[in-house]
MARDORO-104893 format. One line per 8 residues: number of its first residue (from 0); their letters; for each residue x, y, z of N, C-alpha, C. Coordinates in Angstrom, 3 decimals. Layout:
<midrens>
NUM) A) X Y Z X Y Z X Y Z; ...
</midrens>
This chain:
<midrens>
0) MRPTTDLY) 93.074 116.532 102.339 93.358 116.820 100.943 92.219 116.297 100.077; 91.827 117.101 99.095 90.839 116.643 98.125 91.464 115.598 97.211; 90.657 114.686 96.675 91.190 113.673 95.754 91.885 114.306 94.553; 92.928 113.640 94.067 93.639 114.167 92.891 92.719 114.277 91.686; 91.712 113.412 91.593 90.774 113.503 90.465 90.015 114.819 90.496; 89.567 115.242 91.681 88.858 116.518 91.814 89.791 117.692 91.565; 91.012 117.601 92.100 91.984 118.673 91.869 92.276 118.824 90.381; 92.448 117.695 89.689 92.704 117.758 88.256 91.521 118.400 87.522
8) DDFEKSCE) 90.313 117.981 87.864 89.130 118.541 87.202 89.052 120.054 87.380; 89.415 120.551 88.555 89.314 121.984 88.835 90.523 122.793 88.374; 91.669 122.141 88.211 92.906 122.883 87.902 93.692 122.282 86.741; 93.025 121.609 85.814 93.751 120.888 84.767 94.637 121.765 83.903; 94.344 123.035 83.795 95.174 123.911 82.971 96.469 124.328 83.676; 96.518 124.153 84.986 97.705 124.595 85.728 98.435 123.456 86.436; 98.102 122.207 86.119 98.775 121.090 86.768 99.086 119.995 85.749; 99.919 119.053 86.178 100.292 117.917 85.335 100.134 116.639 86.144
16) TCATQFRD) 99.884 115.544 85.441 99.797 114.253 86.119 100.945 113.355 85.663; 101.430 112.552 86.588 102.548 111.651 86.335 102.020 110.339 85.755; 102.573 109.919 84.623 102.117 108.697 83.958 102.689 107.427 84.580; 103.759 107.536 85.346 104.348 106.357 85.972 103.379 105.773 86.993; 103.227 104.467 86.972 102.297 103.786 87.863 103.017 103.340 89.138; 102.962 104.196 90.149 103.578 103.898 91.437 102.629 103.070 92.295; 103.221 102.295 93.204 102.451 101.545 94.203 102.469 102.311 95.523; 101.410 102.139 96.321 101.326 102.762 97.640 101.830 101.792 98.696
24) FGARRSFF) 102.678 102.292 99.615 103.237 101.440 100.660 103.014 101.963 102.072; 103.044 103.243 102.305 102.914 103.786 103.652 101.483 103.726 104.165; 101.324 103.974 105.468 99.988 103.970 106.076 99.148 105.138 105.587; 99.786 106.208 105.142 99.074 107.393 104.644 98.954 107.273 103.129; 97.757 107.101 102.639 97.546 106.916 101.194 97.367 108.230 100.450; 97.002 109.273 101.164 96.761 110.575 100.555 97.679 111.582 101.248; 98.516 112.274 100.460 99.441 113.238 101.047 99.841 114.272 100.010; 100.283 115.416 100.491 100.743 116.474 99.594 101.740 117.350 100.330
32) GRIRTVRC) 102.479 118.151 99.556 103.409 119.100 100.148 104.338 119.690 99.111; 105.161 120.629 99.585 106.184 121.217 98.704 107.233 120.161 98.378; 107.709 120.238 97.159 108.650 119.246 96.644 110.086 119.581 97.018; 110.807 118.553 97.479 112.272 118.530 97.531 112.678 117.335 96.677; 113.833 117.374 96.060 114.216 116.290 95.154 115.610 115.748 95.453; 115.767 114.476 95.086 117.067 113.808 95.147 117.183 112.933 93.907; 118.302 113.055 93.198 118.607 112.143 92.097 119.731 111.239 92.572; 119.481 109.941 92.565 120.497 108.987 93.008 120.231 107.650 92.330
40) FHDNVLFR) 121.257 106.847 92.238 121.125 105.534 91.614 121.751 104.506 92.537; 120.911 103.695 93.133 121.342 102.634 94.047 122.080 103.155 95.276; 122.015 104.448 95.565 122.778 105.066 96.649 121.853 106.022 97.400; 121.630 105.776 98.694 120.654 106.610 99.404 121.269 107.588 100.407; 122.558 107.851 100.349 123.209 108.729 101.326 122.608 110.130 101.301; 122.459 110.730 100.135 121.911 112.089 100.048 120.437 112.111 100.451; 119.699 111.083 100.093 118.300 110.958 100.493 118.208 110.881 102.020; 119.038 110.075 102.619 119.071 109.921 104.085 119.377 111.266 104.742
48) QLLNEPGD) 120.340 112.017 104.206 120.684 113.325 104.765 119.507 114.287 104.699; 118.789 114.272 103.586 117.624 115.143 103.432 116.529 114.760 104.424; 116.337 113.483 104.666 115.334 113.032 105.632 115.654 113.492 107.049; 116.919 113.803 107.339 117.304 114.298 108.656 116.906 115.752 108.872; 116.591 116.473 107.799 116.182 117.866 107.910 114.708 117.948 108.284; 114.283 119.062 108.896 112.858 119.233 109.176 112.053 119.219 107.870; 111.019 118.388 107.836 110.246 118.237 106.604 109.204 119.307 106.374; 108.694 119.906 107.441 107.670 120.952 107.321 106.519 120.543 106.419
56) GGVIVVDG) 106.148 119.268 106.454 105.024 118.797 105.644 105.338 118.616 104.175; 106.599 118.635 103.811 106.998 118.497 102.411 107.030 117.048 101.953; 107.291 116.884 100.651 107.374 115.567 100.022 108.694 115.482 99.277; 109.438 114.419 99.530 110.701 114.197 98.823 110.433 113.298 97.623; 110.827 113.767 96.447 110.736 112.967 95.230 112.141 112.481 94.916; 112.290 111.155 94.828 113.596 110.530 94.627 113.620 109.851 93.265; 114.575 110.227 92.434 114.725 109.562 91.138 115.863 108.554 91.221; 115.472 107.304 91.385 116.425 106.198 91.367 116.527 105.588 89.987
64) EGSTARAL) 116.180 106.373 88.965 116.246 105.977 87.554 115.389 104.754 87.239; 114.369 104.533 88.078 113.448 103.432 87.812 113.996 102.061 88.141; 115.134 101.996 88.796 115.728 100.710 89.121 115.078 100.113 90.364; 114.749 98.845 90.273 114.254 98.120 91.443 115.272 97.074 91.905; 116.531 97.240 91.500 117.585 96.295 91.870 118.079 96.488 93.298; 117.909 97.686 93.857 118.310 97.986 95.236 117.276 98.919 95.849; 116.972 98.701 97.108 116.002 99.550 97.813 116.660 100.858 98.250; 115.971 101.961 98.046 116.472 103.261 98.467 115.942 103.678 99.833
72) MGDMLAAR) 114.925 102.964 100.341 114.378 103.282 101.653 113.849 102.016 102.317; 114.047 101.940 103.637 113.472 100.875 104.443 112.677 101.462 105.589; 112.295 100.616 106.534 111.437 101.061 107.617 112.084 102.112 108.515; 113.386 102.027 108.750 114.039 103.016 109.619 114.020 104.408 108.988; 114.244 104.494 107.673 114.186 105.795 107.012 112.753 106.311 106.926; 111.794 105.420 106.743 110.389 105.840 106.720 109.991 106.421 108.076; 110.414 105.781 109.152 110.114 106.288 110.492 110.814 107.628 110.733; 112.039 107.762 110.249 112.763 109.028 110.382 112.037 110.141 109.626
80) ARDNGWAG) 111.558 109.835 108.425 110.808 110.824 107.646 109.569 111.282 108.419; 108.823 110.339 108.963 107.638 110.675 109.757 108.017 111.539 110.956; 109.042 111.125 111.685 109.447 111.834 112.895 109.949 113.238 112.620; 110.493 113.468 111.425 111.010 114.792 111.066 110.005 115.651 110.314; 108.769 115.189 110.226 107.706 116.040 109.684 107.528 116.021 108.179; 108.023 115.004 107.502 107.775 114.875 106.068 106.396 114.258 105.863; 105.638 114.746 104.893 104.319 114.174 104.594 104.454 112.862 103.847; 105.497 112.761 103.008 105.667 111.535 102.243 106.872 111.584 101.335
88) VVINGAIR) 107.046 110.469 100.628 108.112 110.328 99.645 107.551 109.645 98.409; 108.094 110.004 97.268 107.789 109.353 95.993 109.122 108.873 95.453; 109.256 107.555 95.284 110.535 106.975 94.900 110.417 106.277 93.552; 111.117 106.811 92.570 111.199 106.177 91.257 112.263 105.090 91.358; 111.914 104.058 92.127 112.810 102.967 92.457 112.126 102.071 93.466; 112.928 101.342 94.243 112.382 100.339 95.161 112.560 100.731 96.619; 111.736 100.085 97.466 111.877 100.161 98.913 112.059 98.745 99.440; 112.318 98.624 100.743 112.304 97.327 101.409 111.576 97.499 102.745
96) DSAEIADI) 111.374 96.424 103.464 110.616 96.464 104.718 109.187 96.935 104.488; 108.589 96.500 103.404 107.264 97.000 103.027 106.189 96.689 104.065; 106.254 95.540 104.735 105.251 95.213 105.755 105.330 96.194 106.920; 106.530 96.566 107.327 106.702 97.517 108.417 106.300 98.921 107.984; 106.660 99.308 106.767 106.325 100.640 106.265 104.811 100.816 106.168; 104.091 99.749 105.926 102.628 99.818 105.835 101.997 100.326 107.128; 102.706 100.193 108.251 102.184 100.645 109.544 102.721 102.000 109.979; 103.553 102.629 109.174 104.146 103.925 109.524 103.313 105.032 108.893
104) DIGVKALG) 102.941 106.040 109.711 102.069 107.120 109.255 102.839 108.110 108.381; 103.079 107.672 107.159 103.730 108.515 106.148 103.289 108.015 104.784; 103.231 108.913 103.813 102.931 108.507 102.449 104.187 107.985 101.776; 104.071 106.822 101.144 105.207 106.245 100.413 104.692 105.684 99.105; 105.174 106.243 98.022 104.917 105.698 96.700 106.254 105.253 96.126; 106.280 104.068 95.558 107.506 103.532 94.946 107.097 102.561 93.846; 108.073 102.165 93.039 107.792 101.241 91.942 107.620 99.811 92.418; 108.346 99.437 93.470 108.289 98.061 93.930 109.186 97.854 95.125
112) VNPAKSDK) 109.511 96.588 95.369 110.304 96.220 96.538 111.497 95.353 96.138; 112.521 95.400 96.987 113.681 94.529 96.835 114.381 94.487 98.186; 114.749 93.311 98.692 115.412 93.254 99.995 116.844 93.778 99.998; 117.433 93.996 98.821 118.825 94.470 98.760 118.920 95.925 99.196; 119.859 96.215 100.115 120.040 97.593 100.574 120.828 98.400 99.546; 120.778 99.712 99.725 121.435 100.609 98.777 122.930 100.721 99.058; 123.634 101.291 98.081 125.044 101.624 98.250 125.148 102.850 99.153; 126.348 103.116 99.656 126.575 104.243 100.566 127.798 105.044 100.124
120) NGEGEVDV) 127.751 105.558 98.893 128.881 106.318 98.355 128.656 107.822 98.343; 127.435 108.269 98.597 127.142 109.703 98.595 127.014 110.300 97.219; 126.726 109.481 96.222 126.619 109.979 94.856 125.191 110.444 94.564; 125.076 111.495 93.771 123.776 112.005 93.368 123.694 113.510 93.482; 122.471 114.040 93.397 122.228 115.479 93.445 120.958 115.746 94.231; 120.937 116.888 94.939 119.774 117.294 95.716 119.208 118.583 95.135; 117.875 118.707 95.185 117.152 119.903 94.728 117.451 120.259 93.276; 117.313 119.253 92.413 117.422 119.438 90.969 116.088 119.054 90.343
128) ELHIGGIC) 115.834 119.545 89.146 114.624 119.139 88.433 114.727 117.667 88.068; 113.627 116.957 88.287 113.564 115.540 87.934 112.476 115.333 86.902; 112.762 114.526 85.897 111.779 114.202 84.867 111.386 112.739 85.026; 110.147 112.539 85.477 109.631 111.200 85.742 108.194 111.140 85.214; 107.880 110.092 84.499 106.506 109.892 84.057 105.946 110.979 83.166; 106.821 111.599 82.382 106.369 112.606 81.427 106.180 114.004 81.988; 106.524 114.215 83.255 106.406 115.560 83.838 107.682 115.913 84.583; 107.760 117.171 85.001 108.922 117.673 85.728 108.543 117.932 87.189
136) FRPGEWVY) 109.354 117.400 88.083 109.213 117.678 89.509 110.265 118.723 89.855; 109.809 119.929 90.227 110.719 121.025 90.530 110.691 121.326 92.024; 111.865 121.488 92.637 111.890 121.859 94.055 111.079 123.134 94.286; 110.263 123.114 95.348 109.449 124.271 95.693 108.040 124.231 95.141; 107.808 123.428 94.096 106.448 123.287 93.594 105.691 122.324 94.502; 104.442 122.029 94.157 103.572 121.225 95.005 103.241 119.901 94.341; 103.227 118.837 95.151 102.847 117.518 94.655 101.698 117.000 95.514; 100.736 116.366 94.839 99.550 115.800 95.474 99.479 114.330 95.086
144) CDEDGILV) 99.361 113.452 96.087 99.399 112.018 95.838 98.237 111.320 96.530; 97.626 110.383 95.834 96.641 109.497 96.448 96.570 108.218 95.627; 95.555 107.406 95.894 95.449 106.112 95.217 95.259 106.235 93.705; 94.818 107.405 93.239 94.605 107.601 91.803 95.808 108.164 91.077; 96.867 108.499 91.798 98.068 108.953 91.113 98.716 110.167 91.739; 99.489 110.845 90.901 100.318 111.966 91.342 100.047 113.163 90.429; 99.850 114.295 91.058 99.576 115.541 90.352 100.583 116.582 90.843; 101.131 117.382 89.938 102.108 118.418 90.286 101.587 119.762 89.820
152) SPDRIE) 101.762 120.784 90.670 101.324 122.136 90.357 102.390 123.123 90.821; 102.605 124.201 90.062 103.558 125.199 90.522 103.048 125.938 91.769; 101.728 125.949 91.959 101.125 126.652 93.088 100.327 125.666 93.942; 100.093 126.055 95.174 99.247 125.227 96.038 97.806 125.330 95.544; 97.173 124.183 95.390 95.795 124.137 94.924 94.971 123.308 95.919; 93.735 123.714 96.124 92.872 122.934 97.015 91.428 123.207 96.753
</midrens>
């Protein structure tokens, strides 16, 4: 994947950048793919179910409403995402097991860490538009992530 800075320079009229400052956690620092979304708050049941599906190189964007009070993903879910073919995840919330996730070949962007596990009530929504960092993440569009940030485009750009 080309750097997001180069992609932005070449496609700035057809893409948007996310203003939220995410941290990188996975072994893969640069990743991209078609977007799938999950909206959940302190509850990762729907996210876990989506990770069980074939990823086909896609990226799951999770809106945990910016809360870092509970982790929405740990090392076991990161490994499951890798094993099922997901390129990465972007979590507007927290993760746990960050040292282990650093060695897993998957892209992981999140706001921070917390050792507290998530609730298991199955609350939330899948494949809905998410508004994070001043832009909209729509299922089926494309997201590009690297150390310089996150870029979203309705079409694949390279």
